[in-house]
KEFITOR-766194 format. One record per residue (C-alpha): residue in three letters; x, z, y. Coordinates in steps of 0.05 Angstrom, whole numbers, padded with zeros to 5 digits, always signed. Layout:
REM residues N
AlaXZY;...
REM end
This chain:
REM residues 727
Met+01114-00379-01228;Pro+01166-00389-01170;Ser+01199-00457-01187;Lys+01236-00489-01126;Thr+01230-00447-01073;Pro+01257-00379-01068;Leu+01206-00329-01053;Asp+01207-00265-01012;Tyr+01173-00226-01061;Tyr+01148-00236-01132;Lys+01119-00194-01187;Cys+01083-00210-01253;Arg+01049-00159-01293;His+01012-00166-01353;Gly+00947-00121-01370;Leu+00902-00117-01428;Asn+00878-00187-01432;Tyr+00895-00208-01363;Thr+00958-00227-01325;Val+00969-00219-01248;Phe+01016-00255-01210;Glu+01039-00231-01140;Ser+01082-00267-01091;Arg+01102-00270-01014;Lys+01133-00327-00972;Asn+01141-00327-00898;Gly+01082-00275-00882;Val+01035-00309-00930;Tyr+01015-00259-00994;Ala+00987-00289-01051;Glu+00954-00255-01115;Leu+00933-00293-01178;Thr+00895-00259-01233;Cys+00878-00299-01300;Phe+00835-00275-01354;Val+00781-00298-01403;Pro+00714-00257-01396;Leu+00681-00227-01455;His+00621-00269-01462;Asp+00637-00341-01436;Asn+00677-00398-01458;Cys+00724-00405-01399;Glu+00785-00379-01362;Ile+00784-00353-01293;Asn+00836-00359-01244;Leu+00823-00313-01185;Leu+00867-00330-01124;Lys+00875-00284-01060;Ile+00915-00310-01005;Lys+00926-00268-00944;Asn+00961-00278-00878;Glu+01004-00222-00866;Thr+01029-00249-00795;Ser+01004-00244-00723;Glu+00997-00324-00720;Pro+00951-00372-00754;Lys+00971-00404-00819;Thr+00953-00472-00850;Leu+00960-00474-00923;Ser+00949-00532-00978;Val+00932-00498-01043;Tyr+00934-00535-01109;Gly+00902-00510-01170;Gly+00907-00555-01236;Val+00911-00563-01309;Glu+00937-00621-01359;Phe+00882-00629-01410;Cys+00897-00630-01487;Leu+00864-00686-01524;Trp+00827-00642-01578;Asn+00872-00649-01638;Ala+00935-00612-01634;Gln+00970-00653-01686;Asp+00951-00720-01665;Asp+00957-00701-01591;Thr+01033-00697-01603;Thr+01047-00759-01648;Asn+00992-00814-01641;Phe+01010-00835-01567;Gln+00994-00910-01584;Arg+00923-00888-01589;Asn+00919-00826-01548;Tyr+00948-00858-01482;Asn+00888-00909-01486;Thr+00832-00858-01496;Gly+00829-00808-01435;Glu+00767-00804-01395;Val+00740-00761-01339;Glu+00684-00753-01292;Ile+00690-00724-01222;Ala+00647-00683-01180;Thr+00659-00671-01110;Glu+00610-00628-01074;Lys+00604-00583-01010;Asn+00606-00521-01046;Tyr+00648-00540-01107;Ala+00685-00591-01145;Ala+00695-00608-01216;Val+00732-00653-01261;Tyr+00703-00664-01328;His+00746-00685-01387;Lys+00707-00725-01438;Thr+00758-00760-01477;Glu+00726-00781-01542;Tyr+00660-00752-01525;Arg+00620-00814-01530;Glu+00638-00823-01598;Arg+00648-00769-01643;Arg+00651-00703-01607;Asn+00603-00661-01578;His+00642-00619-01532;Tyr+00684-00629-01468;Ala+00724-00585-01420;Phe+00723-00579-01341;Phe+00763-00552-01285;Ser+00727-00533-01223;Leu+00739-00497-01157;Asn+00686-00451-01124;Asp+00692-00493-01055;Glu+00698-00560-01019;Ile+00764-00593-01035;Ser+00811-00630-00991;Gly+00833-00681-01048;Phe+00840-00684-01124;Asp+00887-00722-01180;Thr+00866-00735-01248;Asp+00926-00778-01275;Arg+00986-00736-01290;Asp+01038-00786-01276;Thr+01011-00808-01214;Phe+00999-00735-01190;Leu+01080-00721-01210;Gly+01108-00785-01191;Lys+01167-00818-01221;Phe+01219-00773-01258;Asn+01186-00706-01231;Gly+01161-00648-01271;Phe+01108-00598-01256;Asp+01162-00559-01220;Ser+01161-00615-01164;Pro+01098-00658-01163;Ala+01096-00718-01117;Ala+01030-00702-01091;Val+01051-00633-01071;Ala+01118-00653-01041;Glu+01078-00702-00999;Thr+01020-00651-00983;Thr+00972-00700-01003;Ser+00926-00725-01066;Tyr+00920-00791-01084;Asn+00844-00788-01112;Glu+00851-00826-01169;Lys+00809-00832-01233;Ala+00846-00825-01298;Ser+00835-00880-01344;Gly+00882-00871-01410;Trp+00947-00840-01406;Ala+00947-00766-01393;Pro+00888-00737-01361;Val+00894-00673-01309;Ala+00858-00639-01264;Phe+00884-00623-01198;Leu+00845-00597-01143;Arg+00871-00593-01074;Lys+00842-00545-01021;Asp+00871-00540-00945;Ile+00857-00477-00912;Thr+00878-00439-00843;Leu+00878-00370-00843;Ala+00874-00329-00779;Ala+00921-00274-00768;Gly+00907-00221-00820;Glu+00851-00260-00853;Glu+00843-00267-00931;Lys+00814-00321-00971;Ser+00789-00321-01047;Leu+00784-00381-01088;Val+00762-00383-01158;Tyr+00787-00438-01205;Leu+00748-00442-01274;Leu+00775-00476-01338;Gly+00715-00485-01386;Tyr+00695-00509-01450;Ile+00622-00535-01465;Glu+00590-00555-01525;Asn+00524-00598-01528;Ala+00480-00612-01585;Glu+00476-00686-01603;Glu+00407-00698-01576;Glu+00431-00662-01511;Lys+00495-00702-01499;Trp+00477-00746-01441;Glu+00453-00738-01372;Lys+00444-00814-01376;Pro+00477-00868-01404;Gly+00552-00858-01394;Ile+00543-00793-01356;Ile+00556-00723-01393;Asn+00501-00672-01392;Lys+00535-00616-01347;Lys+00483-00568-01345;Lys+00520-00514-01383;Ala+00580-00528-01342;Leu+00544-00525-01276;Ala+00511-00457-01301;Leu+00582-00433-01314;Ile+00610-00461-01245;Gln+00552-00423-01211;Lys+00557-00358-01247;Tyr+00631-00354-01220;Ala+00618-00387-01150;Ser+00638-00315-01119;Glu+00696-00269-01122;Lys+00653-00210-01133;Thr+00626-00240-01204;Ala+00695-00254-01225;Ala+00720-00186-01204;Thr+00660-00155-01246;Glu+00676-00194-01303;Leu+00746-00168-01301;Asp+00727-00099-01295;Glu+00680-00107-01357;Leu+00739-00136-01394;Lys+00782-00078-01380;Thr+00731-00023-01396;Ala+00717-00061-01469;Trp+00788-00061-01487;Gly+00796+00009-01463;Lys+00740+00031-01512;Leu+00775-00006-01567;Leu+00843+00033-01557;Asp+00807+00098-01546;Lys+00799+00106-01620;Phe+00870+00128-01630;Ala+00897+00165-01571;Val+00961+00214-01568;Lys+00994+00250-01516;Thr+01063+00277-01529;Pro+01123+00299-01488;Asp+01149+00227-01497;Glu+01115+00185-01447;Lys+01148+00124-01477;Phe+01123+00132-01546;Asp+01052+00149-01517;Arg+01057+00083-01480;Met+01068+00041-01539;Val+01025+00077-01588;Asn+00959+00084-01543;Ile+00967+00019-01509;Trp+01015-00038-01525;Asn+01027-00030-01598;Gln+00952-00027-01615;Tyr+00936-00086-01566;Gln+00985-00128-01595;Cys+00962-00111-01666;Leu+00893-00145-01642;Ile+00925-00201-01614;Thr+00964-00217-01677;Tyr+00898-00203-01717;Arg+00860-00258-01676;Met+00916-00305-01687;Ser+00960-00288-01743;Arg+01018-00338-01736;Ser+00970-00397-01730;Ala+00981-00406-01652;Ser+01043-00383-01620;Tyr+01092-00391-01565;Tyr+01148-00408-01613;Glu+01111-00457-01663;Ser+01073-00519-01639;Gly+01021-00559-01678;Ile+00972-00537-01731;Gly+01014-00536-01792;Arg+01025-00463-01796;Gly+00955-00438-01803;Met+00940-00365-01823;Gly+00989-00332-01870;Phe+00960-00297-01934;Arg+01014-00245-01937;Asp+01016-00241-01858;Ser+00938-00232-01849;Cys+00938-00175-01904;Gln+00994-00139-01866;Asp+00962-00152-01795;Leu+00902-00117-01823;Leu+00941-00049-01830;Gly+00947-00048-01752;Phe+00874-00065-01732;Val+00832-00038-01786;His+00813+00031-01748;Ile+00797-00008-01685;Leu+00748-00065-01711;Pro+00736-00045-01787;Glu+00676-00097-01786;Lys+00728-00153-01774;Ala+00778-00120-01818;Arg+00721-00129-01877;Glu+00706-00204-01853;Arg+00782-00219-01857;Ile+00791-00190-01926;Ile+00736-00233-01952;Asp+00768-00293-01919;Ile+00836-00275-01947;Ala+00809-00266-02019;Ser+00771-00327-02021;Ile+00834-00369-02021;Gln+00862-00332-02078;Leu+00868-00374-02144;Pro+00837-00351-02210;Asp+00905-00330-02246;Gly+00917-00276-02185;Ser+00966-00326-02146;Thr+00943-00353-02083;Trp+00952-00404-02027;His+01005-00382-01978;Gln+00972-00398-01916;Tyr+00900-00422-01897;Gln+00876-00457-01837;Pro+00830-00413-01791;Leu+00776-00467-01778;Thr+00763-00490-01849;Lys+00785-00420-01885;Arg+00810-00464-01940;Gly+00885-00459-01968;Asn+00936-00500-01937;Ala+00955-00555-01987;Asp+01018-00572-01950;Val+01052-00507-01962;Gly+01019-00492-02032;Gly+01032-00424-02061;Gly+01081-00392-02108;Phe+01106-00338-02064;Asn+01101-00281-02112;Asp+01093-00215-02067;Asp+01029-00250-02037;Pro+00979-00223-02089;Leu+01001-00153-02080;Trp+00992-00151-02004;Leu+00909-00167-02017;Val+00914-00094-02050;Ala+00949-00068-01993;Cys+00897-00089-01944;Val+00840-00070-01985;Tyr+00861-00003-02000;Ala+00877+00008-01924;Tyr+00806-00020-01908;Val+00772+00030-01960;Cys+00813+00088-01939;Glu+00792+00076-01865;Thr+00720+00061-01878;Gly+00698+00097-01940;Asp+00666+00025-01959;Phe+00675+00025-02028;Gly+00615-00024-02030;Ile+00664-00078-02010;Leu+00696-00075-02079;Asn+00626-00099-02108;Glu+00632-00161-02060;Ser+00623-00225-02097;Val+00683-00265-02074;Pro+00698-00343-02095;Phe+00767-00362-02122;Asn+00796-00417-02085;Asn+00735-00424-02044;Asp+00701-00452-02105;Glu+00624-00420-02102;Asn+00620-00435-02171;Asp+00678-00386-02190;Arg+00663-00319-02162;Ala+00682-00249-02183;Thr+00681-00181-02149;Leu+00734-00165-02102;Met+00752-00109-02151;Glu+00773-00170-02199;His+00809-00202-02152;Leu+00848-00141-02139;Lys+00855-00136-02216;Arg+00885-00203-02222;Ser+00929-00192-02163;Val+00969-00134-02199;Asp+00960-00176-02265;Phe+00996-00228-02233;Thr+01057-00188-02227;Val+01051-00157-02298;Thr+01044-00228-02330;His+01101-00257-02290;Lys+01166-00219-02300;Gly+01239-00244-02313;Pro+01297-00230-02363;His+01306-00158-02337;Gly+01227-00141-02337;Leu+01230-00147-02260;Pro+01178-00190-02219;Leu+01194-00268-02218;Ile+01206-00288-02142;Gly+01174-00351-02147;Arg+01189-00397-02089;Ala+01201-00335-02044;Asp+01182-00260-02030;Trp+01168-00233-01968;Asn+01237-00263-01948;Asp+01210-00334-01942;Cys+01283-00355-01932;Leu+01314-00325-01996;Asn+01295-00390-02041;Leu+01323-00380-02108;Asn+01291-00435-02141;Cys+01301-00483-02091;Phe+01374-00514-02098;Ser+01365-00561-02032;Lys+01415-00608-02011;Thr+01373-00657-01975;Pro+01371-00650-01901;Gly+01299-00640-01871;Glu+01273-00617-01939;Ser+01229-00557-01933;Phe+01263-00497-01964;Gln+01189-00465-01975;Thr+01161-00523-02011;Cys+01218-00554-02053;Ser+01230-00535-02125;Asn+01289-00569-02149;Phe+01302-00521-02203;Glu+01248-00484-02237;Ser+01290-00429-02271;Gly+01237-00379-02290;Lys+01289-00329-02285;Ala+01299-00313-02212;Glu+01272-00238-02201;Ser+01253-00195-02143;Val+01270-00120-02134;Phe+01231-00118-02071;Ile+01170-00143-02107;Ala+01179-00086-02159;Gly+01180-00036-02107;Met+01115-00065-02081;Phe+01084-00065-02148;Val+01098+00012-02153;Lys+01071+00025-02090;Tyr+01007-00021-02093;Gly+00995-00016-02165;Glu+00988+00062-02151;Glu+00935+00048-02093;Tyr+00901-00001-02142;Ala+00896+00054-02196;Arg+00865+00102-02143;Leu+00813+00054-02130;Cys+00799+00050-02202;Asp+00792+00125-02204;Met+00741+00122-02148;Thr+00698+00071-02188;Asn+00709+00113-02247;Asp+00746+00059-02286;Lys+00793+00105-02320;Thr+00815+00063-02372;Glu+00841+00010-02324;Ala+00869+00068-02279;Ala+00910+00092-02342;Arg+00932+00021-02358;Ile+00957+00001-02292;Arg+00994+00067-02284;Asn+01029+00059-02351;Glu+01048-00012-02317;Val+01075+00023-02257;Glu+01113+00071-02299;Ile+01145+00019-02337;Met+01164-00021-02269;Thr+01195+00044-02237;Lys+01238+00055-02299;Thr+01260-00022-02297;Ala+01274-00018-02222;Glu+01314+00045-02227;Thr+01353+00015-02285;Phe+01366-00058-02267;Gly+01349-00051-02197;Trp+01401+00001-02177;Asp+01473-00015-02160;Gly+01504+00052-02148;Glu+01495+00060-02079;Trp+01427+00015-02063;Phe+01378-00021-02090;Val+01390-00094-02111;Arg+01359-00149-02075;Ala+01342-00199-02132;Tyr+01370-00233-02191;Asp+01382-00306-02177;Ala+01370-00370-02223;Phe+01428-00356-02266;Glu+01412-00277-02274;Lys+01468-00259-02224;Pro+01452-00202-02173;Val+01432-00220-02102;Gly+01447-00156-02055;Ser+01494-00122-02099;Lys+01572-00093-02087;Thr+01590-00151-02139;Cys+01574-00204-02080;Asp+01627-00225-02032;Asp+01573-00232-01974;Gly+01503-00206-01974;Lys+01520-00142-02014;Ile+01466-00101-01987;Phe+01397-00122-01962;Ile+01346-00080-01925;Glu+01280-00096-01959;Pro+01283-00066-02023;Gln+01316-00003-01994;Gly+01250+00011-01950;Met+01196-00014-01999;Cys+01224+00023-02063;Val+01238+00087-02030;Met+01165+00083-01998;Ala+01141+00074-02069;Gly+01177+00136-02095;Ile+01228+00103-02134;Gly+01294+00144-02141;Ala+01259+00201-02104;Thr+01270+00253-02153;Asp+01341+00237-02174;Gly+01374+00225-02105;Lys+01372+00151-02106;Ala+01324+00144-02050;Gln+01367+00187-02005;Thr+01431+00152-02025;Ala+01401+00081-02010;Leu+01376+00102-01941;Asp+01447+00130-01932;Ser+01474+00061-01945;Val+01424+00027-01898;Lys+01454+00070-01840;Lys+01522+00060-01868;Tyr+01522-00014-01878;Leu+01468-00043-01840;Asp+01452+00004-01779;Thr+01470-00021-01708;Lys+01455+00005-01641;Tyr+01399-00049-01632;Gly+01368-00038-01701;Ile+01380-00050-01773;Val+01405-00113-01793;Leu+01373-00152-01855;Leu+01436-00160-01892;Gln+01512-00150-01893;Pro+01559-00183-01894;Ala+01530-00245-01864;Tyr+01532-00307-01908;Lys+01590-00347-01873;Glu+01574-00415-01918;Tyr+01509-00444-01942;Arg+01498-00421-02012;Leu+01458-00471-02060;Asn+01430-00415-02103;Leu+01404-00375-02046;Gly+01373-00424-01996;Glu+01351-00417-01922;Val+01377-00345-01917;Ser+01447-00376-01915;Ser+01430-00433-01872;Tyr+01429-00397-01809;Pro+01489-00379-01767;Cys+01512-00308-01776;Gly+01474-00260-01742;Tyr+01408-00296-01735;Lys+01338-00290-01769;Glu+01347-00274-01846;Asn+01426-00285-01845;Ala+01440-00213-01817;Gly+01392-00215-01756;Ile+01351-00153-01738;Phe+01288-00176-01773;Cys+01237-00122-01736;His+01185-00130-01791;Asn+01225-00089-01843;Asn+01256-00039-01794;Pro+01191+00007-01801;Trp+01192+00002-01872;Val+01264+00040-01868;Ser+01232+00088-01821;Cys+01171+00102-01863;Ala+01216+00112-01921;Glu+01264+00163-01881;Ala+01195+00198-01861;Thr+01173+00201-01935;Leu+01237+00241-01950;Gly+01224+00283-01886;Asn+01278+00260-01846;Ser+01247+00262-01781;Glu+01302+00251-01733;Arg+01329+00188-01771;Ala+01255+00165-01774;Phe+01244+00166-01704;Glu+01316+00142-01688;Ile+01298+00072-01721;Tyr+01230+00074-01688;Arg+01260+00074-01620;Lys+01319+00024-01630;Ile+01264-00035-01636;Cys+01212-00007-01591;Pro+01206-00044-01521;Ala+01189+00016-01487;Tyr+01257+00045-01499;Leu+01295-00020-01484;Glu+01282-00034-01408;Asp+01346-00012-01389;Ile+01376-00076-01434;Ser+01325-00122-01408;Glu+01379-00172-01393;Ile+01405-00172-01464;His+01336-00158-01497;Lys+01307-00214-01463;Thr+01233-00213-01482;Glu+01174-00178-01457;Pro+01183-00102-01447;Tyr+01117-00085-01480;Val+01113-00121-01547;Phe+01150-00122-01605;Ser+01192-00184-01630;Gln+01204-00218-01698;Met+01278-00218-01690;Ile+01335-00188-01652;Ala+01401-00224-01657;Gly+01445-00181-01705;Lys+01518-00155-01692;Asp+01550-00219-01722;Ala+01511-00260-01668;Pro+01548-00278-01599;Asp+01487-00253-01569;Phe+01478-00186-01605;Gly+01414-00158-01580;Ser+01375-00218-01555;Ala+01305-00221-01581;Lys+01264-00280-01598;Asn+01194-00297-01621;Ser+01153-00236-01595;Trp+01079-00225-01597;Leu+01056-00253-01670;Thr+01093-00218-01718;Gly+01083-00164-01775;Thr+01128-00117-01733;Ala+01067-00098-01693;Ala+01024-00072-01754;Trp+01079-00038-01792;Thr+01105-00001-01730;Phe+01035+00022-01713;Val+01027+00048-01790;Asn+01100+00081-01778;Ala+01079+00115-01711;Ser+01013+00133-01734;Gln+01016+00153-01813;Tyr+01093+00169-01818;Ile+01119+00199-01755;Leu+01052+00233-01727;Gly+01027+00236-01797;Ile+00956+00217-01787;Thr+00939+00183-01852;Pro+00870+00158-01875;Thr+00860+00168-01955;Leu+00806+00153-01996;Ser+00781+00227-01990;Gly+00786+00235-01914;Leu+00841+00240-01862;Val+00911+00278-01880;Ile+00959+00310-01826;Asn+01029+00317-01845;Pro+01072+00302-01778;Cys+01143+00281-01786;Leu+01165+00293-01713;Pro+01236+00292-01682;Ala+01262+00356-01646;His+01241+00331-01572;Ile+01163+00323-01596;Asn+01143+00395-01608;Glu+01067+00387-01598;Phe+01016+00330-01590;Lys+00947+00320-01574;Leu+00910+00271-01610;Thr+00837+00237-01612;Arg+00826+00198-01672;Ile+00757+00166-01686;Tyr+00757+00162-01763;Arg+00689+00138-01804;Gly+00645+00152-01741;Val+00673+00221-01731;Lys+00711+00240-01669;Tyr+00776+00288-01693;Glu+00806+00326-01633;Ile+00874+00350-01658;Tyr+00924+00398-01631;Ala+00990+00396-01665;Lys+01048+00440-01651;Arg+01115+00462-01683;Gly+01113+00534-01713;Glu+01141+00581-01768;Lys+01138+00559-01841;Gln+01095+00607-01863;Ser+01042+00590-01815;Ala+01046+00517-01823;Gly+00979+00484-01843;Val+00916+00452-01819;Tyr+00864+00492-01787;Val+00793+00482-01767;Asp+00752+00533-01727;Gly+00810+00583-01735;Lys+00804+00577-01815;Lys+00864+00549-01856;Cys+00845+00486-01896;Asp+00862+00479-01968;Gly+00920+00428-01961;Asp+00925+00378-01906;Leu+00861+00345-01916;Leu+00807+00347-01853;Pro+00739+00360-01871;Leu+00691+00298-01872;Val+00628+00310-01836;Asn+00572+00266-01812;Ala+00585+00208-01767;Gly+00571+00228-01694;Glu+00598+00297-01698;Thr+00666+00323-01671;Val+00718+00360-01710;Lys+00771+00403-01671;Ala+00831+00418-01714;Glu+00899+00454-01704;Val+00958+00435-01742;Ile+01022+00479-01742;Phe+01081+00437-01773;Lys+01151+00454-01789;
REM end
């Protein structure tokens, strides 16, 4: 990135798992392509430099990296040790150069890293502070300013690898350089080449493999092809180019990135404390199950394995150990129901009913196992057996809104709102979880139907009916659904409150669940969302914003007005409202909500929005904030999965069910037709949909009208061509 020197030209573009930087200065053009190949543990940085003038140009090129010290937590805290452990080896050959980072390799580790260049170098640096010089940052290293290298070998402190290459380009000449950041593991008996010298055999093989630009370019092409195949499983063509771009490429791409990382690694959170969220991972699965069903199956087993025997669960787990995060613990009472949501989505997508019979441990205890179906039973029963004074589900430490801490009562600075429990009321309830129970309880009942457990299906449907009536009685506030009841049985998110009168979460979830659909409550709730919560940049989480800290509410009231959960536009739950509007057939409103937080439609306000123009963000500053419309926390957010569910299943209406693929579009007026390819259970469905007269509406296959909106299931490998006429 440009830092100190203004450039004549600069461009950065992000592709599917690769990034390209272009720049031009004084007639010299540079193009840097960065990517990780499919099958090797390395990052390739392919640099092309071209002299576009009529005179020779002499340049010094620096490529480098600062090495981590292997433990993300210890690396940023234990400096008294870490600044004494750094070790490197240096190789400078005629056809390549490499710096090998071997900190802690001689005692407890079987892995090292390396940074290399596929050419003879002019100099190197391996000590950060020497390379930078006093009081300098990476924007102005002393070595670069002096056009030199100090050729020092790091000993302790902060190891780096900076390789300098001096080149002279004739007029019009172009040169390519391949920088490689690699990771190597050796078996214990193969760690050493000779005493004190690491075994570099695997590293040298990688360096040799990528010794030429051609190999790097071939690997990039393979990467692009692989990603294209993944995204081809759902591809749509509509009159709305921005909608197509998001649905076909960037939304699905973000879903896959989010699946791989959940919230455990992020631009916005350092260290390793966060781990993989139970709730997060369950919801992320909704957005990628159609792309990688085998990985979705694996993730479901991992998630279910941290569930506790009573149906509750650890709130997070560490991706390396796959065990629950004891630092955060449990007590988030919406968590168990999300397991039902993701398992149901997986079975609908794949038809793999066998997963329900998989033996899965509780709390990773191999001596305490049950079928996955039993895990789901305990999930729903946890809600059944944990109700408060009104018959609504107890909220625990919090529900989806981690910042609504009704049993926290924290006055201590620095105390975690999510883990402290200073007031265990046993009374605080969540209307949002009530909506979840109605929706996902019914999905659990459908799974019971498919496994021929009619008794269990009837039992849980009875509980769903009870919860529906309870939500309609104690969860309704006249114009919208109440958010919760606090520890003193006082309503939260009610017209009786001075601030926080209405919250977004129960409006979307309860309507999606069908609560209030027959008596007008559902439409009234959504009308209230538009009246009280809607803004030009999206729907805020609550109104009015909390202007002071409320001990009985916790973290939600700790944020300044307009940020995060205190009346920010929390993008994750905007799709719930859009889905709810589509459920009621309100196509224009559903798309309006979709469009407001969709990056493709926000390019004209990039100076306001500020984050990447192709990925969804966690939060956008609300109307009460000074920087209204400014986004934060892009990439790793449940917004990605839910927005894809919204676009694919509710707006386009292509919905996987236990019985097959259902088509029921809910499209705005400017999208009168679409063509769509959908790979479903190994079958390729080619669908053409257009708006037509009511009397001709329906689904047609081979010119024959289907009974209802269910596409026929055929053998894997076959193609079904369907025409859909929608109103």
